[in-house]
C-alpha positions, 0 to 999 in steps of 0.5 A, a space after each residue: 492467497 488473496 489479501 482478504 484472507 491474509 488480513 483476516 488471518 493477521 487480525 486473528 493472530 493478533 487477537 489470539 495473542 490477546 494484544 492491542 494494536 499498540 502493543 503489537 506495533 511496538 513489539 514488531 517495531 512498526 507504527 500502529 497506523 501501519 499495523 491497522 492498514 495490514 489488518 484492514 487489508 489496505 496495505 501489505 507488509 514489506 517483504 523484509 517484515 514478513 519473517 519478523 511477523 511470522 516469528 512474532 506470531 509463532 507461524 511459518 512464513 508460508 502459513 503467514 503468506 497463505 493466510 492460514 495455519 496448516 492442519 495437523 493432518 496436512 503435510 509440510 508444504 513443498 519447496 514449490 508451494 513455498 516459493 509460489 506463495 512468496 512470489 504471489 505475495 511479492 506480486 501483490 505487494 508490488 501491485 499495491 505499491 505501483 497503484 500507490 505510486 501511480 496515484 501520487 504521481 497523478 496527484 502531483 501532475 494535476 497539482 503542477 498543471 493547476 499551478 501552471 494554469 493559475 500562473 498563466 491566468 495571473 500573468 495574462 490578467 496582470 499584463 492586460 488588466 483583464 483575463 483575455 484567454 491569451 494564447 499562453 493561458 488557453 494552451 495551458 488549459 487545453 494541455 491540462 
């Protein structure tokens, strides 16, 4: 399953229930913003949210993770298939969390470095009443 299949399926499930995002979000106890992110594919639900979602929409966890319902002529999935879908989903979810966390760290580090550069330039300016690109300011800029 890829995220695109999942988000389309998730949107279809909500539309089949003929419910607005605010109604569904309230019913499954998440924010509407979170629900919209799931439906547009920018974020996947946490693993502990999958079973309540499946119950709410009346599908199995495996169908939810597959991103499609089983057809009437399709046999029940094997335990291996279910496990494979759960592991694939968990891997996709962890990958998204890692990307998000990495982005937050890069923003934080960039902010700290910018602050250090500005602080060094201010200290340089206050100490000699001019920006001389002293060693501290130069090193901090090079480091950044």
